[in-house]
N, C-alpha and C positions, 0 to 999 in steps of 0.2 A: 711342487709345480706340476700342473696337469700336463701329461704327455701321451701321445698316441704312439703305439708300437706297431711295427710292421708284422705281418703274419709270420709264424715260425716256419722253419724248414719243413718241407713235405706237407704243407698245410692242405693242399688239394687232395693228397692221398688220405690224410686223416679225415677230412670232411667226407670223403667217399665212404670210409669205414663207418663213420657215425651214421651216415644216411642208410647204409645197409643194416646196421644194428637196429635203428629205429623201425625200419620196414619189417625186420624179423620179429620185433616185439608186437607190432600190429598184427602180423600174420598169425602169431601164436594164439591170439584171442584171449579171452578171460579178462580179469581186472588188471589194468596196467598201473604201475606205480608212477606217480607224478610228484613234483615238488613245487611249492608256491613261491613266487618271486614278486616282490613289490617293485613296480617300475612306473615312473611318471604318474604317481598318485593312484594307480590301479594295481590289481593283483592278477598275474598271469600264472598259468600252470604249465610246466614243461615236463616232457617225458624223461623218465629215468632209465638208463641203460648201463650195462657193464662194459668197462673199457680197460685195455691193458695199461697197467701202471707205468711201464717203461716208455709209453708213448705220450704220456701227459707231461705238460710243462708247468713248472711253478710260474706264477704270475709276476713278472718283473715290476709291475706297477702296484702291487698290493700295498695297502696302507698299513698292514700289520707290522712290517719290518722296515718301513721307509726311513725312520730316524736311525735305526740300527745299521743301515747300509754304510753310514759314514764312519763306522768303527774301523774299517780297513780301507783307506783311500785307494790303494793300488788295486785291490780286488773289486772295489766299487767301479773304478774306471773300466775294468775288464767287463763288468756286467753292463755298463752303459754302452760299450762298444759292441758287444755281442750278447744280448740278453738271453738268447736261447742256446748259446754255446755251452760246452761242458763246464768251463771255468765259471761262467756266470750262474748257471743253474746250481753248481756245487756250492757257491757262496750263498745263494738263496736258501738252499737246504740247511747249511750250517747255521744261518741266522734264525731259521724257523725252529731249530732245536735249542737255541741259546736263550739264556735269561735276558729279557728285554732291557734290564737296567745295567747288565754287564755281559756283552756278547762273548766274552772270554770263558764264561761259565755255562755249563749245560743246565737247561731249565728243568727243575724237578717236575713241573707240570707236564712237560713233554713226555717224560718217562712214565708218568701216571696215565697219560693218554695212550701211549704205546701198550702199556699193560692191560688197559681196558679193551683195546682193540684185539689183543691176543686172547683175552678171556671171553669177551662177549661178541666180538666181530664188529663190523661197521653198522651202526644203527641209522645214522642220518646220511643221506647221499650228499656228495659234493656238488659242485656246479662248474660247468666248463663252457667255453665258447665253442663254436663250430670248428675251430682249428685246434682244439685240445688244450687251450690255456686255462688253467684252474682259476676260477673267480672266487669260489668258496671251497674250503677244504684243503688249502695248501699244507697246513700243519698236519692234518690227518693223512695226506698223501705221503709226507715225509715219514710219519710214524709207520704207515703200512709198508713202505719200502724197507725200513729197518726191521720190520717184523717178517720180512721175506714173503710178503703177499705179492701176488702177480696181477691182481685186478682191483678195480674200485668202482663202486656204484656212483654215477653222477647224473645230474639233470643237465640237459643241453639247451643253452640259450638260443634264441632264434638267430639265423645266419645274418639277418639284417642289422643286428646290434652293432653300434659303433663303440669306440673306447669310452666315450662319454657315458653311453648307456651302461657299459660294463662297470665303470667306476661307481655310477649311481646305484646299481644293484648291489655291489659289494658293500657300499656304505649303508644301505638300508638293511641288509642282512646283519651287519655288525651292530647296528643300533637297536635291534630288537631286544626287548628286555630279557628274553629267555636265552640269549646267546651265552655260550659257555665261557668264552674267554674274551675279555674286553681288549680294545686297543690299549697300548701303553699311553701314558699321559702325553708325551711329545707327539706320538702318532695321531692322537686326537686333535692336537693343535694344528698339525699339518693338514689333516683332513678338512678342518674348518677353513684354513687358508685356501685350499684348493677350491672349495665351494665358493668362496668370495671371488676368486679369480675367474670363476665361470659366470660371474655377474649376479649371483643370488644376493638378496638383501640380508642384512644382519638379523632381521626378524624371522625370515624364513629359515636361515641356518640355525638360529637358536631353537626354533620350534623342532627342527629335525633332530638336533642333538639333545633335545629335552632339557634345555637350560634356559635361564632368563637372558634377555637381550643384554643386560648390563654385564652378565657373566661372560657372554660372548666377547664383548669389547675388552673385558679384563684379560681373557685368554689371548686375544690378538696383541695386546700390549706386552704380555709376557713373552710371546714368541718373538716379537720385534726386539725386545730387550736381549733375549738369548742370541738371536742372530747378530746383533751388534757386538756382543761380547765375543762371539766366535771370530768375527772380523778383526776385532782389536787384539785378539790373542795370536794372530798369524805372525810367525817369525820363521823365515825359510820354508821348509816343508811341514813344519809343525803347526798345529792349531788345535783348539778344543773342538768338540763335536756336539751335536744335539743331545746325544745320550748321556753326556756328562751332567746334564741337568734333569735327568729322568726322575730322580727321587726328591726333587726340590719343589714339588707342586705347591704345598702349603706355605712354604717360606716365600716363594715368589708371589703368591696371592696376597699375603700379608704385606709384602713390600709394595705392591701396586696400590693397596688401600692407603698405606701410610703416605706414599708419594703423591697420590691424587689429592688427599686432604691437605697435606702440608704445602704443596706447590701453589695452592690457591691463596695462601697466606704469606709464605716466605719461600720463593722459588729457589734461591741459592742454597738455603738450608736443606730443602728437599733434594736438590741435586747431590749435595755432599753426602747426605744419609743414604741416598740411593747407591752411590758408588761404594760406600763403606759396607752396606748390607750385602751388596752383590759380591764384594770381596770376601766377606765372612761366609756367605753361602758357598762360594767356590772353594774355600778352605775347609769346608766340611763341618761347620759349627751347627749345633742343633737348633731347632726352631725356638726353644726357650732362651738359648743364648743370643740368637740373632735379635730377639725382641728387645734386648737391653740397648741396642744401637738405636737410640731415639733422640728426641730433642735435648733431653738432659745429658745424654752421652756426649753430644756435640758441645753443649755449653760448658761442661766440666773439663773438656780437653783430655779425656782418659787416653785416647789413642795417641795423641801427640806426645804424651809423657812416656808412652810405652814403646814407641817405634825406635829401633836402633838408628844411628846416624846414616848408615848406608841406604836406608829406605826412606829417608826424609828428603823430599824434593820441594823446594820453595816454588809455589805456584805463582805465575805472573798473570796479571789481568789480561784477558784477551782484548784485541783491538776492536774498536767499534765496527759494526757491520753495516755497510751502506745499503739502502733499499733503492734499487734502480728506478728512475722515473719520478720518485717522490721527493728527492733532495733531503731525505731523512736518514738517520742511522740509529741503530740500537746497540746497546753495550754488549760486549762479548762476555765470556765467562769470567767470574771473579777469581782472585788468586786462590781462595779456599776451594772452590770447585775444581780449578786446574790442578791443585795439589792432590786432592782426593782422586781425581781421574788418573793422574800420573802414577799414584801408588797402585791403583787397581790395574792399570796397564802393565806395570812391572810384574805383578802377581799373575795376571792372565798369561803373559808370555812365558813366565817361568814355569807355570803349571803345564802349559802346552808342551814345552821342551822336556820337562821332567817325565811326562807321560808318553812321550814319543818313542816309538821303536826304532826310528831312523836317526835320531840325533846322536852325535858322538858322545862317548861316555863322560868326557871331561865337561862338556856343556851341560849334560844331564845332572852331573854332580853339583855344578854351580847353581843350576836352576833349583835343584832340591834344597840347597842351602838357603836360597832366597825365599822359597815357599815356607821352609821351616822357621826362618826368622820372622816372616810376616805372621805365621800362625801363632808363634809365641807372643808376639806383640798384641795381637787381637785377643789372645787368651787372657793375658794380664789385664788388658783394658776392660774386657767384658767381666772378668772376675771382680775388678774394682767397682765397676758400675753396678754389678749385682749386689755386692756387699753394701754399698751406699744406698741402694734402693731398699734393701731390707731394713736399714736404719731409719730411712724416711718413713717406711711403712709402720715401723714400731712407734715412731713419733706421732703418727696420725691415727694410730689404732684406738687410743682412748676416746678421742672426740668422735670417731666413727661408731664406736660401740654405744656411746651416749645417744647418737642420732638414731641408731637402731632401737635403743630402749624407748626413745620418744615415740617412734612409730608404733612400737608394741603397746605403749600406754594409750596412744590415740585409738588403736584398734580395741583395746580393753574397754575404753569409754563407750564405744559403739556396742560392743558385746554386752556391757552392763545395762545399757538402755533397753536392748532387745530382751535380755533375760528378765528385767523388771516388768516389761510389758507382757511377757508370757508367763509371769509369775513362776519362773523356773530357777531363780537365783538361789544358790546355796550361800546364804549370808555368812555363815560361820567360816566356810572355806575362803570366801572373799576377804573376811577380816584377818584370817591367818596369813593370807598372802600379803596383805598390807603390813603386817608386823614384820614379815621377812624383808619387805621393801624398805621399811624404816631402818632395819639393821644394816642393810646394804648401803643405804644412803649415809649412815653414820661412818661406815668404813671409808666410803668415798670422801666424805667431808674431812676425815682425819688426814688423808693423803693430800687433798686439795689445799689444805691450809699451808702446806710446805712449798707450794709453787712459788709464792712471792710474798715479800713483806707488805706489799700494797695489793691486796686481792682485787680482782675485777668484779663487775656487778654479779656475774653468775656465781662465782665462788663465794662472794659475800652472802648472797641469798641462800646458798646451800648451808653455809656455817650457821646462819641465823635460824634456818628452818630446822636443822637437826638439834640445835641447842635450845629450841623452844621459842626463839624470837619471832618477829613478824617480818614479812618481806615488804 
């Protein structure tokens, strides 16, 4: 959500320091360093100066760690209440150093950046507001502080810039193709959402993010699905967070495509598969495993056979929903959809409690048992589905190979005509290849005879052709 922040403490004092530093640079003469900034469709060049590191503030509105802020709800509330206070700034620093997919772990890329700064110094300047809030270079500032540096080179944005301008500049810098470190997946989704909230069209946002418009709509669907799951997971103080889905980009995209295609044909089945796939994604199954949860998975009832009794909830059909003013009503969810949703809700809440640092140990143990039971059930169901899929594939393999052979023979006919026209045909090699074909057809005929006592037209033709009969 787009937000404007108040100026930091001693903003006027820092603005005065920046003004004096800029005047000193001008007075020194010679070539002055500038940095280019894309803003409102044009490029502006701002002066670069050296500023004390301990006076700079990490940007509380930076897109780089927006999703990661939800990792620790208590510290995030402190940051919201006092974005420039010691506790809030310390939390931002910790997140800038952390792995985007797991803020409990230090990011190896951060250590490489710190090592580079120690060895080669700061190559590119950061970017700050007139009040000393970092717009670009937050991670570099954190690394420079750890490296015991005392100052940082930064470009200074015009004092007239609003927070909307600042966010637009940060986004444009991030989306440059030569930028060293991309936003994490969820942070990109949040940045798109913010742009939509500012009233920009899907076409404009897609163009800025260098994606197709249909991909933009897919990303918005995914973020909405994630937000819904987080809300459904809430139980007491525990809930899932945005970063719990950081590594699931491809699985969520495949789910969106499946749901979109299937919902146009069979809405209830699409909703059931959506719930099951989301549950499997939450339980940590791989992309290839999740793919087995398809129409055949639903028809065969793999999951219902694998679920333990304590996880089976009979779904009840939802009541009809009245449409005010029209005297019409539409049906609610079916029992199958309700049951799938109820299962997912139980796993969502159990996962939230199991991962919570605040839940009592007894509740966490029960939640872990629920998650384990659900994972075992899905594991068995997916394994059964995969095994049956391999059997079906073997059954279909022989006809598929014959279809490929037909395509190859059709292409051979075209090649033969062209070779004859160009008088480049190797007739002996072609004849030798036909002899090999005859031998292969003889082997195929011997096996095809065993298919049935009453062979079909195709098999009868093959037997006659190989034995010297006529078709």
